[in-house]
py3Dmol code that shows the C-alpha trace and the ligand (Angstrom):
import py3Dmol

protein = """\
ATOM      1  CA  UNK A   1      -5.172  -2.316 -30.150  1.00  0.00           C
ATOM      2  CA  UNK A   2      -6.304   1.078 -31.190  1.00  0.00           C
ATOM      3  CA  UNK A   3      -7.857   1.544 -34.585  1.00  0.00           C
ATOM      4  CA  UNK A   4      -8.896   5.045 -35.526  1.00  0.00           C
ATOM      5  CA  UNK A   5     -10.998   3.778 -38.377  1.00  0.00           C
ATOM      6  CA  UNK A   6     -13.052   1.482 -36.222  1.00  0.00           C
ATOM      7  CA  UNK A   7     -16.536   2.761 -35.436  1.00  0.00           C
ATOM      8  CA  UNK A   8     -19.338   1.597 -33.216  1.00  0.00           C
ATOM      9  CA  UNK A   9     -22.011   0.225 -35.546  1.00  0.00           C
ATOM     10  CA  UNK A  10     -24.874   1.912 -33.696  1.00  0.00           C
ATOM     11  CA  UNK A  11     -23.497   5.262 -32.581  1.00  0.00           C
ATOM     12  CA  UNK A  12     -21.136   5.895 -35.463  1.00  0.00           C
ATOM     13  CA  UNK A  13     -18.681   7.375 -32.922  1.00  0.00           C
ATOM     14  CA  UNK A  14     -15.020   6.423 -33.054  1.00  0.00           C
ATOM     15  CA  UNK A  15     -14.294   3.628 -30.600  1.00  0.00           C
ATOM     16  CA  UNK A  16     -11.359   5.596 -29.241  1.00  0.00           C
ATOM     17  CA  UNK A  17     -13.689   8.293 -27.885  1.00  0.00           C
ATOM     18  CA  UNK A  18     -14.883   6.158 -24.962  1.00  0.00           C
ATOM     19  CA  UNK A  19     -11.841   3.910 -24.505  1.00  0.00           C
ATOM     20  CA  UNK A  20      -8.737   5.188 -22.770  1.00  0.00           C
ATOM     21  CA  UNK A  21      -5.243   4.402 -21.711  1.00  0.00           C
ATOM     22  CA  UNK A  22      -4.765   4.573 -17.954  1.00  0.00           C
ATOM     23  CA  UNK A  23      -1.329   5.590 -16.720  1.00  0.00           C
ATOM     24  CA  UNK A  24      -0.279   4.645 -13.198  1.00  0.00           C
ATOM     25  CA  UNK A  25       2.600   6.934 -12.226  1.00  0.00           C
ATOM     26  CA  UNK A  26       4.682   6.387  -9.094  1.00  0.00           C
ATOM     27  CA  UNK A  27       5.923   9.692  -7.704  1.00  0.00           C
ATOM     28  CA  UNK A  28       6.820   8.921  -4.076  1.00  0.00           C
ATOM     29  CA  UNK A  29       7.611   6.247  -1.520  1.00  0.00           C
ATOM     30  CA  UNK A  30       8.288   5.526   2.138  1.00  0.00           C
ATOM     31  CA  UNK A  31       9.173   2.591   4.359  1.00  0.00           C
ATOM     32  CA  UNK A  32       6.924   1.954   7.330  1.00  0.00           C
ATOM     33  CA  UNK A  33       5.451  -0.907   9.389  1.00  0.00           C
ATOM     34  CA  UNK A  34       2.160  -2.742   9.110  1.00  0.00           C
ATOM     35  CA  UNK A  35       0.962  -1.495  12.503  1.00  0.00           C
ATOM     36  CA  UNK A  36       1.252   2.064  11.162  1.00  0.00           C
ATOM     37  CA  UNK A  37      -0.806   1.172   8.079  1.00  0.00           C
ATOM     38  CA  UNK A  38      -3.643  -1.040   9.283  1.00  0.00           C
ATOM     39  CA  UNK A  39      -6.161   0.005  11.909  1.00  0.00           C
ATOM     40  CA  UNK A  40      -5.770  -1.720  15.299  1.00  0.00           C
ATOM     41  CA  UNK A  41      -3.321  -4.185  13.807  1.00  0.00           C
ATOM     42  CA  UNK A  42      -2.793  -5.908  17.161  1.00  0.00           C
ATOM     43  CA  UNK A  43      -6.307  -7.345  16.912  1.00  0.00           C
ATOM     44  CA  UNK A  44      -5.138  -9.807  14.253  1.00  0.00           C
ATOM     45  CA  UNK A  45      -2.581 -11.469  16.529  1.00  0.00           C
ATOM     46  CA  UNK A  46       0.210 -11.568  13.967  1.00  0.00           C
ATOM     47  CA  UNK A  47       3.685 -10.045  14.281  1.00  0.00           C
ATOM     48  CA  UNK A  48       4.345  -6.561  13.003  1.00  0.00           C
ATOM     49  CA  UNK A  49       6.546  -6.296   9.917  1.00  0.00           C
ATOM     50  CA  UNK A  50       7.987  -3.714   7.524  1.00  0.00           C
ATOM     51  CA  UNK A  51       5.867  -2.591   4.608  1.00  0.00           C
ATOM     52  CA  UNK A  52       6.505  -0.095   1.839  1.00  0.00           C
ATOM     53  CA  UNK A  53       4.023   2.520   0.772  1.00  0.00           C
ATOM     54  CA  UNK A  54       4.238   3.991  -2.711  1.00  0.00           C
ATOM     55  CA  UNK A  55       2.480   7.123  -3.907  1.00  0.00           C
ATOM     56  CA  UNK A  56       0.805   7.474  -7.297  1.00  0.00           C
ATOM     57  CA  UNK A  57      -0.956   9.863  -9.599  1.00  0.00           C
ATOM     58  CA  UNK A  58      -3.073   8.598 -12.469  1.00  0.00           C
ATOM     59  CA  UNK A  59      -3.742   9.887 -15.983  1.00  0.00           C
ATOM     60  CA  UNK A  60      -6.680   8.855 -18.164  1.00  0.00           C
ATOM     61  CA  UNK A  61      -6.438   9.865 -21.788  1.00  0.00           C
ATOM     62  CA  UNK A  62      -7.335   9.241 -25.393  1.00  0.00           C
ATOM     63  CA  UNK A  63      -7.416  11.390 -28.496  1.00  0.00           C
ATOM     64  CA  UNK A  64     -10.517  13.225 -27.297  1.00  0.00           C
ATOM     65  CA  UNK A  65      -9.607  14.119 -23.713  1.00  0.00           C
ATOM     66  CA  UNK A  66      -7.195  13.903 -20.814  1.00  0.00           C
ATOM     67  CA  UNK A  67      -8.332  13.548 -17.209  1.00  0.00           C
ATOM     68  CA  UNK A  68      -5.982  13.642 -14.227  1.00  0.00           C
ATOM     69  CA  UNK A  69      -6.864  11.651 -11.146  1.00  0.00           C
ATOM     70  CA  UNK A  70      -5.278  13.326  -8.108  1.00  0.00           C
ATOM     71  CA  UNK A  71      -2.189  15.508  -8.055  1.00  0.00           C
ATOM     72  CA  UNK A  72       0.196  13.951  -5.515  1.00  0.00           C
ATOM     73  CA  UNK A  73       1.789  15.599  -2.520  1.00  0.00           C
ATOM     74  CA  UNK A  74       3.531  18.959  -2.758  1.00  0.00           C
ATOM     75  CA  UNK A  75       7.229  19.270  -1.931  1.00  0.00           C
ATOM     76  CA  UNK A  76       6.231  20.762   1.423  1.00  0.00           C
ATOM     77  CA  UNK A  77       3.491  18.210   2.073  1.00  0.00           C
ATOM     78  CA  UNK A  78       5.952  15.387   1.485  1.00  0.00           C
ATOM     79  CA  UNK A  79       8.796  16.994   3.429  1.00  0.00           C
ATOM     80  CA  UNK A  80       6.523  17.698   6.406  1.00  0.00           C
ATOM     81  CA  UNK A  81       6.004  13.933   6.705  1.00  0.00           C
ATOM     82  CA  UNK A  82       9.438  12.655   5.588  1.00  0.00           C
ATOM     83  CA  UNK A  83       8.058  11.160   2.377  1.00  0.00           C
ATOM     84  CA  UNK A  84      10.479  10.663  -0.519  1.00  0.00           C
ATOM     85  CA  UNK A  85       9.693  12.008  -3.962  1.00  0.00           C
ATOM     86  CA  UNK A  86      10.970   9.773  -6.768  1.00  0.00           C
ATOM     87  CA  UNK A  87       9.538  11.800  -9.665  1.00  0.00           C
ATOM     88  CA  UNK A  88       7.805  15.133  -9.074  1.00  0.00           C
ATOM     89  CA  UNK A  89       4.273  14.898 -10.493  1.00  0.00           C
ATOM     90  CA  UNK A  90       4.735  18.172 -12.379  1.00  0.00           C
ATOM     91  CA  UNK A  91       7.735  16.663 -14.171  1.00  0.00           C
ATOM     92  CA  UNK A  92       5.698  13.563 -15.029  1.00  0.00           C
ATOM     93  CA  UNK A  93       2.930  15.666 -16.563  1.00  0.00           C
ATOM     94  CA  UNK A  94       5.505  17.783 -18.405  1.00  0.00           C
ATOM     95  CA  UNK A  95       7.093  14.664 -19.902  1.00  0.00           C
ATOM     96  CA  UNK A  96       3.638  13.556 -21.060  1.00  0.00           C
ATOM     97  CA  UNK A  97       2.964  16.953 -22.619  1.00  0.00           C
ATOM     98  CA  UNK A  98       0.123  17.729 -20.219  1.00  0.00           C
ATOM     99  CA  UNK A  99       0.358  21.486 -19.829  1.00  0.00           C
ATOM    100  CA  UNK A 100      -1.488  23.836 -17.467  1.00  0.00           C
ATOM    101  CA  UNK A 101      -2.833  25.633 -20.557  1.00  0.00           C
ATOM    102  CA  UNK A 102      -4.522  22.452 -21.731  1.00  0.00           C
ATOM    103  CA  UNK A 103      -6.560  22.621 -18.498  1.00  0.00           C
ATOM    104  CA  UNK A 104      -7.299  18.916 -18.073  1.00  0.00           C
ATOM    105  CA  UNK A 105     -10.224  17.986 -15.863  1.00  0.00           C
ATOM    106  CA  UNK A 106      -8.943  16.837 -12.472  1.00  0.00           C
ATOM    107  CA  UNK A 107     -10.721  14.292 -10.298  1.00  0.00           C
ATOM    108  CA  UNK A 108      -9.824  14.738  -6.627  1.00  0.00           C
ATOM    109  CA  UNK A 109     -10.612  11.355  -5.107  1.00  0.00           C
ATOM    110  CA  UNK A 110     -10.287  12.862  -1.631  1.00  0.00           C
ATOM    111  CA  UNK A 111      -8.567  15.841  -0.064  1.00  0.00           C
ATOM    112  CA  UNK A 112      -5.641  14.235   1.766  1.00  0.00           C
ATOM    113  CA  UNK A 113      -2.238  15.895   1.340  1.00  0.00           C
ATOM    114  CA  UNK A 114      -0.903  13.171  -0.978  1.00  0.00           C
ATOM    115  CA  UNK A 115      -3.740  13.658  -3.481  1.00  0.00           C
ATOM    116  CA  UNK A 116      -4.098  17.468  -3.685  1.00  0.00           C
ATOM    117  CA  UNK A 117      -0.527  18.772  -3.751  1.00  0.00           C
ATOM    118  CA  UNK A 118      -0.250  20.342  -7.171  1.00  0.00           C
ATOM    119  CA  UNK A 119      -3.729  21.627  -7.944  1.00  0.00           C
ATOM    120  CA  UNK A 120      -2.229  25.128  -8.233  1.00  0.00           C
ATOM    121  CA  UNK A 121      -0.221  23.924 -11.255  1.00  0.00           C
ATOM    122  CA  UNK A 122      -3.503  23.811 -13.193  1.00  0.00           C
ATOM    123  CA  UNK A 123      -5.200  27.151 -12.455  1.00  0.00           C
ATOM    124  CA  UNK A 124      -7.659  26.817 -15.345  1.00  0.00           C
ATOM    125  CA  UNK A 125      -8.745  23.222 -14.733  1.00  0.00           C
ATOM    126  CA  UNK A 126     -12.125  22.081 -13.485  1.00  0.00           C
ATOM    127  CA  UNK A 127     -11.834  20.057 -10.278  1.00  0.00           C
ATOM    128  CA  UNK A 128     -14.322  17.213  -9.804  1.00  0.00           C
ATOM    129  CA  UNK A 129     -14.937  16.044  -6.263  1.00  0.00           C
ATOM    130  CA  UNK A 130     -17.694  14.732  -4.036  1.00  0.00           C
ATOM    131  CA  UNK A 131     -19.632  17.452  -2.288  1.00  0.00           C
ATOM    132  CA  UNK A 132     -19.348  15.477   0.964  1.00  0.00           C
ATOM    133  CA  UNK A 133     -15.556  15.682   0.757  1.00  0.00           C
ATOM    134  CA  UNK A 134     -15.470  19.455   0.357  1.00  0.00           C
ATOM    135  CA  UNK A 135     -18.074  19.958   3.072  1.00  0.00           C
ATOM    136  CA  UNK A 136     -16.122  17.753   5.468  1.00  0.00           C
ATOM    137  CA  UNK A 137     -12.836  19.642   5.048  1.00  0.00           C
ATOM    138  CA  UNK A 138     -14.566  23.006   5.356  1.00  0.00           C
ATOM    139  CA  UNK A 139     -16.731  21.782   8.236  1.00  0.00           C
ATOM    140  CA  UNK A 140     -16.529  21.525  12.023  1.00  0.00           C
ATOM    141  CA  UNK A 141     -14.621  18.219  12.347  1.00  0.00           C
ATOM    142  CA  UNK A 142     -11.684  18.665   9.965  1.00  0.00           C
ATOM    143  CA  UNK A 143      -9.459  20.328  12.588  1.00  0.00           C
ATOM    144  CA  UNK A 144      -9.284  17.254  14.831  1.00  0.00           C
ATOM    145  CA  UNK A 145      -5.737  15.856  14.764  1.00  0.00           C
ATOM    146  CA  UNK A 146      -6.838  12.370  13.667  1.00  0.00           C
ATOM    147  CA  UNK A 147      -8.235  13.961  10.498  1.00  0.00           C
ATOM    148  CA  UNK A 148      -6.060  17.026  10.088  1.00  0.00           C
ATOM    149  CA  UNK A 149      -2.743  15.142  10.133  1.00  0.00           C
ATOM    150  CA  UNK A 150      -3.616  13.878   6.630  1.00  0.00           C
ATOM    151  CA  UNK A 151      -4.450  17.312   5.239  1.00  0.00           C
ATOM    152  CA  UNK A 152      -2.286  20.174   4.044  1.00  0.00           C
ATOM    153  CA  UNK A 153      -3.734  23.570   4.912  1.00  0.00           C
ATOM    154  CA  UNK A 154      -2.451  25.355   1.819  1.00  0.00           C
ATOM    155  CA  UNK A 155      -3.962  22.638  -0.394  1.00  0.00           C
ATOM    156  CA  UNK A 156      -7.322  22.998   1.350  1.00  0.00           C
ATOM    157  CA  UNK A 157      -7.097  26.772   0.963  1.00  0.00           C
ATOM    158  CA  UNK A 158      -6.460  26.233  -2.747  1.00  0.00           C
ATOM    159  CA  UNK A 159      -9.568  24.085  -3.018  1.00  0.00           C
ATOM    160  CA  UNK A 160     -11.637  26.734  -1.261  1.00  0.00           C
ATOM    161  CA  UNK A 161     -10.256  29.383  -3.616  1.00  0.00           C
ATOM    162  CA  UNK A 162     -10.984  27.221  -6.649  1.00  0.00           C
ATOM    163  CA  UNK A 163     -14.535  26.707  -5.448  1.00  0.00           C
ATOM    164  CA  UNK A 164     -14.947  30.464  -5.050  1.00  0.00           C
ATOM    165  CA  UNK A 165     -13.757  30.847  -8.653  1.00  0.00           C
ATOM    166  CA  UNK A 166     -16.441  28.404  -9.770  1.00  0.00           C
ATOM    167  CA  UNK A 167     -13.861  25.781 -10.796  1.00  0.00           C
ATOM    168  CA  UNK A 168     -15.020  22.990  -8.487  1.00  0.00           C
ATOM    169  CA  UNK A 169     -17.775  20.820  -9.950  1.00  0.00           C
ATOM    170  CA  UNK A 170     -19.369  18.748  -7.222  1.00  0.00           C
ATOM    171  CA  UNK A 171     -21.092  15.419  -7.515  1.00  0.00           C
ATOM    172  CA  UNK A 172     -23.135  13.623  -4.907  1.00  0.00           C
ATOM    173  CA  UNK A 173     -22.744   9.825  -5.140  1.00  0.00           C
ATOM    174  CA  UNK A 174     -21.793   9.294  -8.775  1.00  0.00           C
ATOM    175  CA  UNK A 175     -20.733  11.195 -11.861  1.00  0.00           C
ATOM    176  CA  UNK A 176     -20.613  10.342 -15.542  1.00  0.00           C
ATOM    177  CA  UNK A 177     -17.561  12.466 -16.227  1.00  0.00           C
ATOM    178  CA  UNK A 178     -17.265  11.549 -19.893  1.00  0.00           C
ATOM    179  CA  UNK A 179     -18.103   8.567 -22.091  1.00  0.00           C
ATOM    180  CA  UNK A 180     -16.231   5.660 -20.530  1.00  0.00           C
ATOM    181  CA  UNK A 181     -15.316   7.484 -17.283  1.00  0.00           C
ATOM    182  CA  UNK A 182     -17.503   7.090 -14.202  1.00  0.00           C
ATOM    183  CA  UNK A 183     -16.776   8.370 -10.693  1.00  0.00           C
ATOM    184  CA  UNK A 184     -18.364   6.768  -7.623  1.00  0.00           C
ATOM    185  CA  UNK A 185     -18.326   7.969  -4.022  1.00  0.00           C
ATOM    186  CA  UNK A 186     -17.639   5.137  -1.585  1.00  0.00           C
ATOM    187  CA  UNK A 187     -16.796   7.071   1.579  1.00  0.00           C
ATOM    188  CA  UNK A 188     -15.148   5.248   4.488  1.00  0.00           C
ATOM    189  CA  UNK A 189     -11.551   6.484   4.328  1.00  0.00           C
ATOM    190  CA  UNK A 190     -12.927  10.025   4.077  1.00  0.00           C
ATOM    191  CA  UNK A 191     -16.574  11.112   3.718  1.00  0.00           C
ATOM    192  CA  UNK A 192     -16.207  11.782   0.007  1.00  0.00           C
ATOM    193  CA  UNK A 193     -13.641   9.152  -0.928  1.00  0.00           C
ATOM    194  CA  UNK A 194     -14.253   8.411  -4.608  1.00  0.00           C
ATOM    195  CA  UNK A 195     -13.126   5.789  -7.091  1.00  0.00           C
ATOM    196  CA  UNK A 196     -12.950   6.058 -10.892  1.00  0.00           C
ATOM    197  CA  UNK A 197     -14.029   3.388 -13.372  1.00  0.00           C
ATOM    198  CA  UNK A 198     -12.420   3.721 -16.803  1.00  0.00           C
ATOM    199  CA  UNK A 199     -13.179   1.726 -19.945  1.00  0.00           C
ATOM    200  CA  UNK A 200     -10.075   0.537 -21.778  1.00  0.00           C
ATOM    201  CA  UNK A 201      -9.220  -1.813 -24.621  1.00  0.00           C
ATOM    202  CA  UNK A 202      -8.150  -4.242 -21.880  1.00  0.00           C
ATOM    203  CA  UNK A 203     -11.417  -4.053 -19.985  1.00  0.00           C
ATOM    204  CA  UNK A 204     -12.769  -1.793 -17.248  1.00  0.00           C
ATOM    205  CA  UNK A 205     -10.262  -0.417 -14.735  1.00  0.00           C
ATOM    206  CA  UNK A 206     -11.111   0.671 -11.196  1.00  0.00           C
ATOM    207  CA  UNK A 207      -8.796   3.347  -9.869  1.00  0.00           C
ATOM    208  CA  UNK A 208      -9.511   2.731  -6.204  1.00  0.00           C
ATOM    209  CA  UNK A 209      -7.305   5.497  -4.826  1.00  0.00           C
ATOM    210  CA  UNK A 210      -7.532   5.198  -1.051  1.00  0.00           C
ATOM    211  CA  UNK A 211     -10.724   3.175  -0.918  1.00  0.00           C
ATOM    212  CA  UNK A 212      -8.098   0.415  -1.272  1.00  0.00           C
ATOM    213  CA  UNK A 213      -4.489   1.353  -0.405  1.00  0.00           C
ATOM    214  CA  UNK A 214      -3.153  -2.193  -0.703  1.00  0.00           C
ATOM    215  CA  UNK A 215      -4.582  -5.164  -2.569  1.00  0.00           C
ATOM    216  CA  UNK A 216      -4.478  -7.246   0.633  1.00  0.00           C
ATOM    217  CA  UNK A 217      -6.438  -4.500   2.392  1.00  0.00           C
ATOM    218  CA  UNK A 218      -9.315  -5.340   0.058  1.00  0.00           C
ATOM    219  CA  UNK A 219      -8.751  -9.097  -0.213  1.00  0.00           C
ATOM    220  CA  UNK A 220      -8.464  -9.647   3.544  1.00  0.00           C
ATOM    221  CA  UNK A 221     -10.706  -6.726   4.634  1.00  0.00           C
ATOM    222  CA  UNK A 222      -7.969  -4.972   6.633  1.00  0.00           C
ATOM    223  CA  UNK A 223      -9.141  -1.389   7.241  1.00  0.00           C
ATOM    224  CA  UNK A 224      -6.567   1.354   6.845  1.00  0.00           C
ATOM    225  CA  UNK A 225      -5.498   3.254   9.966  1.00  0.00           C
ATOM    226  CA  UNK A 226      -6.947   6.568   8.769  1.00  0.00           C
ATOM    227  CA  UNK A 227     -10.725   6.248   8.593  1.00  0.00           C
ATOM    228  CA  UNK A 228     -13.747   8.533   8.810  1.00  0.00           C
ATOM    229  CA  UNK A 229     -16.408   5.811   8.890  1.00  0.00           C
ATOM    230  CA  UNK A 230     -15.380   2.221   9.476  1.00  0.00           C
ATOM    231  CA  UNK A 231     -18.702   0.700   8.418  1.00  0.00           C
ATOM    232  CA  UNK A 232     -18.572   2.615   5.146  1.00  0.00           C
ATOM    233  CA  UNK A 233     -15.002   1.395   4.627  1.00  0.00           C
ATOM    234  CA  UNK A 234     -16.025  -2.250   4.953  1.00  0.00           C
ATOM    235  CA  UNK A 235     -19.075  -1.551   2.764  1.00  0.00           C
ATOM    236  CA  UNK A 236     -16.754  -0.010   0.183  1.00  0.00           C
ATOM    237  CA  UNK A 237     -14.792  -3.271  -0.040  1.00  0.00           C
ATOM    238  CA  UNK A 238     -18.109  -5.054  -0.611  1.00  0.00           C
ATOM    239  CA  UNK A 239     -19.164  -2.554  -3.286  1.00  0.00           C
ATOM    240  CA  UNK A 240     -15.908  -3.095  -5.149  1.00  0.00           C
ATOM    241  CA  UNK A 241     -16.227  -6.868  -4.816  1.00  0.00           C
ATOM    242  CA  UNK A 242     -19.719  -6.675  -6.324  1.00  0.00           C
ATOM    243  CA  UNK A 243     -18.368  -4.708  -9.284  1.00  0.00           C
ATOM    244  CA  UNK A 244     -15.571  -7.245  -9.807  1.00  0.00           C
ATOM    245  CA  UNK A 245     -17.970 -10.191  -9.515  1.00  0.00           C
ATOM    246  CA  UNK A 246     -20.368  -8.597 -12.000  1.00  0.00           C
ATOM    247  CA  UNK A 247     -17.590  -8.084 -14.531  1.00  0.00           C
ATOM    248  CA  UNK A 248     -17.908  -4.289 -14.284  1.00  0.00           C
ATOM    249  CA  UNK A 249     -14.274  -4.160 -13.141  1.00  0.00           C
ATOM    250  CA  UNK A 250     -11.453  -6.228 -14.606  1.00  0.00           C
ATOM    251  CA  UNK A 251      -8.408  -4.467 -13.157  1.00  0.00           C
ATOM    252  CA  UNK A 252      -8.321  -3.145  -9.604  1.00  0.00           C
ATOM    253  CA  UNK A 253      -5.645  -0.496  -9.082  1.00  0.00           C
ATOM    254  CA  UNK A 254      -5.000   0.221  -5.380  1.00  0.00           C
ATOM    255  CA  UNK A 255      -3.871   3.646  -4.222  1.00  0.00           C
ATOM    256  CA  UNK A 256      -0.563   2.896  -2.492  1.00  0.00           C
ATOM    257  CA  UNK A 257       0.477  -0.709  -3.133  1.00  0.00           C
ATOM    258  CA  UNK A 258       4.191  -1.055  -4.063  1.00  0.00           C
ATOM    259  CA  UNK A 259       3.384  -4.161  -6.130  1.00  0.00           C
ATOM    260  CA  UNK A 260       1.177  -2.194  -8.522  1.00  0.00           C
ATOM    261  CA  UNK A 261       3.690  -1.210 -11.201  1.00  0.00           C
ATOM    262  CA  UNK A 262       4.794  -4.841 -11.554  1.00  0.00           C
ATOM    263  CA  UNK A 263       1.209  -6.034 -12.041  1.00  0.00           C
ATOM    264  CA  UNK A 264       0.743  -4.078 -15.257  1.00  0.00           C
ATOM    265  CA  UNK A 265       2.572  -3.343 -18.476  1.00  0.00           C
ATOM    266  CA  UNK A 266       5.538  -0.973 -18.084  1.00  0.00           C
ATOM    267  CA  UNK A 267       4.840   2.319 -19.822  1.00  0.00           C
ATOM    268  CA  UNK A 268       8.377   2.984 -21.011  1.00  0.00           C
ATOM    269  CA  UNK A 269       9.454   6.360 -22.359  1.00  0.00           C
ATOM    270  CA  UNK A 270       9.001   9.100 -21.297  1.00  0.00           C
ATOM    271  CA  UNK A 271       8.269   7.638 -17.846  1.00  0.00           C
ATOM    272  CA  UNK A 272      10.408   4.487 -17.933  1.00  0.00           C
ATOM    273  CA  UNK A 273      10.757   3.001 -14.459  1.00  0.00           C
ATOM    274  CA  UNK A 274       8.028   5.158 -12.980  1.00  0.00           C
ATOM    275  CA  UNK A 275       4.826   4.133 -14.722  1.00  0.00           C
ATOM    276  CA  UNK A 276       2.614   1.320 -15.940  1.00  0.00           C
ATOM    277  CA  UNK A 277      -0.232   1.426 -18.435  1.00  0.00           C
ATOM    278  CA  UNK A 278      -3.520  -0.361 -18.973  1.00  0.00           C
ATOM    279  CA  UNK A 279      -5.169  -0.189 -22.372  1.00  0.00           C
ATOM    280  CA  UNK A 280      -2.215   1.173 -24.228  1.00  0.00           C
ATOM    281  CA  UNK A 281      -3.232   2.735 -27.497  1.00  0.00           C
ATOM    282  CA  UNK A 282      -0.383   1.633 -29.722  1.00  0.00           C
TER     283      UNK A 282
END
"""
ligand_1 = """\
1
ZN
Zn -3.316 8.474 -0.162
"""
view = py3Dmol.view(width=600, height=400)
view.addModel(protein, "pdb")
view.setStyle({"model": 0}, {"cartoon": {"style": "trace"}})
view.addModel(ligand_1, "xyz")
view.setStyle({"model": 1}, {"stick": {}})
view.zoomTo()
view.show()
C-alpha cells in the first residue's frame, strides 16, 4: 500500500520515490505453432502444437517519474507480419494520460519491430538502449534475412535520427536509470537485449522482454527461434535464475507469454481487459 507520509528513516526521501507500479499492457496477439517459436523444435522429439503469442508494452511509474519500456509494433510493422492489434499502444498511453509533451524516458529493450514501433510518438523523449544493440542494427550484419525479418526499417531510421539529435542515451552492460529502476544487458536474443528490474511494493519485478518470451522458455531452457548468440541466450536464463534464487527478483514478467495477464492483478479502468499491474499504488 502506498503511503505518501511514509519516509525512509535514513534518507528522509519519500518511499514512493523509489517504488513503482508496473503496468503490463497487452496490445497485440497472434496464433502460431511451437515449431515456429522455439529454435530447432524437432530436436526435442515431441509433437508440434498450436501456441499463442501476445504482445506487450510496459509502463513503470510513480509520483516522481514515468518510464516506458518498449513501444510495440507500428500499424505497418504489425500488418506486414499479419499480427493483430487489440489495443493500439498510443491509445493505451493516452488513456493513462502519458502525453508526448511529458517526454517520458523510454527503455528500448531491443530493436525488433514489435518493440520500437511508436518511438516517433514521443519526439522529445530520451531513449535508453544498449550500445551493442544500436551498433548491431547500424552494422554490417543487420541486413541478413535471419536478422532483418525482425526489424522495421523505418523504426531503425527513427532510432538513427534520434541518436543524431542526441536523444539516445547508451549504456554498456548495466544502467541505474533512476532509484529503483535498473537495466541489465543480457544479449542472446539480440546483441543488446536488455531486461529491467523495478522495485515495487510487492517486491522486485524483472521485465524480461525477449530475454524470456514464454515462462516455459526460461523454466525448460527452450531457446527462441530468433537468436543472435545461442550461448548468451542460455547464459541469460542462468543470469535470471541467479537473480531469482538470490531474491533480487520476485516476479518474472516474460515478453510474449499469453498467460501473463492472468498471473497478476487486473489493472481495471482505464485499461480493463488489456492490462495487469504489480505494486499498485492505491
Ligand atoms: Zn518481441
